[in-house]
C-alpha positions in Angstrom: -5.8 28.7 -8.2 -2.9 26.6 -9.4 -2.8 23.0 -8.3 0.0 21.5 -6.4 1.6 18.7 -8.4 3.5 15.6 -7.3 5.0 12.4 -8.5 2.7 10.2 -6.4 -0.2 10.9 -4.1 -0.7 8.4 -1.2 -4.3 8.4 0.0 -5.5 6.6 3.1 -6.0 7.1 6.8 -3.2 7.0 9.4 -3.6 4.1 11.8 -2.4 3.8 15.3 -1.3 0.2 15.4 -1.0 -2.4 18.2 1.1 -5.2 16.7 1.1 -8.6 18.6 3.5 -11.3 17.6 4.6 -14.6 19.3 7.7 -12.6 20.5 6.3 -9.2 21.7 3.6 -6.5 21.5 4.5 -3.1 20.2 2.7 0.1 19.3 3.7 1.8 16.0 2.5 4.5 13.6 0.8 2.6 10.8 -1.4 3.0 7.8 -0.6 2.2 4.2 0.3 5.8 3.4 2.7 5.9 6.3 4.7 3.0 5.0 4.4 3.8 1.3 5.1 7.5 1.3 8.1 7.4 3.6 9.7 4.6 1.5 9.1 6.5 -1.7 10.5 9.7 -0.3 13.7 7.8 0.6 14.1 7.0 -3.1 13.7 10.7 -4.1 10.1 10.6 -5.1 8.1 13.9 -4.7 5.3 12.5 -2.6 2.2 13.8 -0.9 -0.2 12.2 1.6 -4.0 12.8 2.0 -5.1 11.4 5.3 -7.4 11.6 8.4 -6.2 11.5 12.0 -6.9 12.8 15.5 -5.4 16.2 16.3 -3.5 14.5 19.2 -1.6 12.6 16.6 -0.6 15.7 14.6 3.1 14.8 15.2 2.6 12.3 12.4 1.9 15.2 10.0 5.1 16.9 11.1 7.0 13.6 10.6 5.8 13.5 7.0 6.8 17.1 6.4 10.2 16.6 8.1 10.8 13.8 5.5 10.0 16.1 2.6 6.5 14.7 2.1 3.6 17.2 1.8 0.7 16.1 4.0 -2.9 17.2 3.7 -4.6 16.1 6.9 -8.2 16.3 8.0 -8.5 16.2 11.7 -11.2 13.9 13.1 -12.4 13.0 16.6 -10.4 9.7 16.6 -7.5 8.2 14.6 -8.1 4.8 13.3 -7.0 2.4 16.1 -6.0 -1.0 14.8 -4.8 -4.2 16.4 -2.8 -6.6 14.2 -2.4 -10.0 15.9 0.1 -12.4 14.2 -0.4 -15.7 16.1 2.3 -17.6 14.2 5.4 -16.9 12.2 3.5 -17.0 9.0 3.2 -13.3 7.9 0.0 -14.1 5.9 -1.9 -15.2 9.0 -3.2 -12.4 11.1 -6.3 -11.3 13.0 -7.4 -7.6 12.7 -9.6 -5.5 14.9 -10.5 -1.8 15.0 -11.4 0.2 18.1 -12.1 3.5 16.4 -12.0 5.0 12.9 -11.1 8.3 11.3 -13.9 8.3 8.8 -14.1 8.6 5.0 -11.8 10.5 2.6 -13.8 12.3 -0.1 -13.1 13.4 -3.6 -13.1 17.0 -2.5 -10.0 16.4 -0.5 -7.9 15.5 -3.6 -9.4 18.0 -6.0 -6.7 20.7 -5.3 -3.9 18.2 -6.0 -2.4 16.7 -9.1 0.1 13.9 -9.6 1.4 11.5 -12.2 0.2 8.6 -10.1 -1.9 7.9 -7.0 -2.0 5.0 -4.6 -5.2 4.3 -2.6 -4.1 2.6 0.6 -7.2 2.3 2.8 -7.5 -0.1 5.7 -11.1 -1.3 5.1 -14.2 -0.6 3.0 -15.7 2.8 3.3 -12.5 4.7 4.0 -11.9 5.6 0.3 -14.6 5.0 -2.3 -15.2 5.0 -6.0 -15.8 8.8 -6.0 -12.1 9.3 -5.2 -11.0 6.9 -7.9 -13.2 8.6 -10.5 -11.9 12.0 -9.5 -8.3 10.9 -9.9 -9.1 9.4 -13.3 -10.8 12.7 -14.3 -7.4 14.3 -13.8 -5.7 11.6 -16.0 -3.8 10.3 -12.9 -2.5 6.7 -13.0 -4.5 5.0 -10.2 -3.4 2.1 -8.1 -5.4 0.6 -5.3 -4.9 -2.0 -2.6 -7.7 -4.6 -2.4 -7.4 -4.6 1.4 -9.4 -1.4 1.5 -12.3 -3.1 -0.3 -12.4 -6.7 0.8 -12.1 -5.9 4.5 -15.4 -4.9 6.2 -15.7 -3.6 9.7 -18.3 -5.5 11.7 -18.4 -4.2 15.2 -14.8 -4.1 16.1 -13.7 -7.0 13.9 -12.4 -6.7 10.4 -14.0 -9.4 8.2 -13.3 -10.5 4.7 -16.4 -10.2 2.6 -17.4 -10.2 -1.1 -17.2 -6.9 -2.8 -20.4 -6.2 -4.9 -18.8 -3.1 -6.6 -15.7 -5.0 -7.7 -16.7 -5.4 -11.4 -17.7 -1.7 -11.6 -14.5 -0.5 -9.9 -11.6 -2.6 -11.3 -11.7 -1.1 -14.9 -10.8 2.3 -13.3 -7.6 0.8 -11.8 -4.4 1.0 -13.8 -2.6 -1.0 -11.1 -4.3 -3.4 -8.7 -2.5 -4.6 -5.6 -3.6 -7.7 -3.6 -2.2 -10.2 -1.3 -2.8 -13.9 -1.6 -5.5 -14.0 1.1 -7.4 -11.1 -0.4 -7.1 -12.7 -3.8 -8.6 -15.9 -2.5 -11.6 -14.1 -1.0 -12.2 -11.9 -4.1 -11.5 -14.3 -6.9 -12.1 -17.7 -5.2 -8.6 -18.8 -6.4 -5.8 -20.0 -4.1 -3.5 -20.2 -7.1 -2.1 -16.7 -7.4 -1.3 -17.0 -11.1 -5.0 -17.8 -11.8 -6.1 -15.1 -9.4 -4.0 -12.5 -11.1 -5.5 -13.4 -14.5 -9.0 -13.1 -13.0 -8.2 -9.6 -11.7 -6.8 -8.6 -15.1 -9.9 -10.0 -16.8 -12.0 -7.6 -14.8 -10.2 -4.6 -16.3 -7.1 -3.7 -14.2 -4.0 -3.3 -16.5 -1.3 -4.3 -14.0 -1.6 -6.7 -11.1 0.8 -6.7 -8.2 0.2 -9.7 -5.9 2.2 -10.2 -2.7 2.5 -13.4 -0.8 4.7 -14.8 2.0 7.7 -15.5 -0.3 7.6 -12.5 -2.7 5.7 -10.5 -5.3 4.0 -11.5 -8.5 3.6 -8.9 -11.3 1.3 -9.7 -14.1 0.5 -7.5 -17.1 -0.1 -8.1 -20.8 -0.2 -11.9 -20.3 3.3 -11.8 -18.9 4.3 -13.0 -15.3 7.2 -11.8 -13.2 7.8 -13.7 -10.0 10.2 -11.9 -7.7 11.3 -13.2 -4.3 11.6 -11.4 -1.0 15.0 -11.9 0.9 14.5 -10.5 4.4 16.8 -11.7 7.2 14.1 -11.3 9.7 10.3 -10.6 9.7 10.3 -8.1 12.6 8.8 -5.4 10.4 6.3 -7.6 8.6 3.5 -5.1 9.2 3.4 -2.7 6.2 4.9 -5.3 3.8 2.2 -4.9 1.1 1.9 -1.1 1.7 5.6 -0.7 1.1 5.6 -3.0 -1.9 2.8 -1.2 -3.9 4.0 2.2 -2.8 7.5 1.6 -4.3 6.2 -0.3 -7.3 4.0 2.7 -8.4 6.8 5.1 -7.7 9.3 3.1 -9.8 6.8 2.6 -12.6 7.2 6.4 -13.3 10.5 5.6 -15.0 10.9 1.8 -15.1 9.4 -1.3 -16.7 7.1 -3.6 -14.8 9.9 -6.1 -14.2 12.4 -3.5 -12.9 9.7 -1.8 -10.8 8.9 -5.2 -9.3 12.5 -5.8 -8.5 12.8 -2.5 -6.7 9.5 -3.1 -4.9 10.7 -6.6 -3.7 14.1 -5.3 -2.6 12.8 -2.3 -0.6 10.0 -4.5 0.9 12.6 -7.1 1.9 14.7 -4.5 3.6 11.7 -2.9 5.3 10.6 -6.3 6.8 13.8 -6.4 8.8 12.7 -3.5 11.0 9.5 -2.1 12.5 8.3 1.1 11.0 8.7 2.6 7.5 11.6 1.8 5.2 14.6 4.0 6.2 17.6 3.0 4.0 19.4 4.7 1.2 19.3 4.3 -2.6 22.9 2.9 -2.7 21.9 0.2 -0.2 18.9 -0.8 -2.3 21.1 -0.9 -5.4 23.6 -3.2 -3.6 20.8 -5.4 -2.4 19.4 -5.7 -5.9 22.8 -6.7 -7.3 23.4 -9.3 -4.6 19.9 -10.9 -4.5 18.5 -10.5 -8.0 21.7 -10.6 -10.1 20.4 -7.4 -11.7 22.1 -4.1 -12.0 19.0 -1.9 -12.1 20.1 1.6 -11.4 17.9 4.3 -9.8 
């Protein structure tokens, strides 16, 4: 049987999110794959999603397909139900809880698929494991993974940050590692993101993409690129990091680390201005890049 092939596979469970901010409470379709794949598709990337969700949420699968994204769902008793509480206007400060989970994605679910790159965007430890990472590497797929899916551990209904015993074993398999500043502090012990990026790289990952409140840091081959975010509002803060790594990996198919970082920062900035996945056009992103980064990077 021939394998289906894509530019990028986005792997992780759909989450049904309750988002609480000082201004309002809203319910949105979430999950890293939801934000990343929709953003990539808007930029012309041939994307696919591997996910778990409850059958009552099957409209999410149709939304992917309507956007030109192939979706490979496994239907489970529950979708992952997450509450994200932002008590202040600082986007890095939030409290997370989970009322139900959609279970573990296995290597067997990705074996029929091929891609140039894959992004593992799980919500907490146990959702996607090392078996999936190894199966992707066996296919010579470039693998990116978000540290949120490994440093967060579900204890009862609360998501806690805990040490990750398998980190040293896992990071050498990652071509691209994504972390935010809070996750980096818990995993590396460093509050200085430059030092944290070097620690991650020292453990084996080739490229580090580290988001923080003001922008994104890209580190590879002893070279740093610091690129700012320029959102006019933070209404769509949830999904910031998911969008950033999703676009970075998609753009790295054809661009340098610096250019991919600029595109990721630009798309993420524009996404943060609105709840839900990024939904703008390539010309709008190109204009944003020229205006804010004094850079004429073309798609």
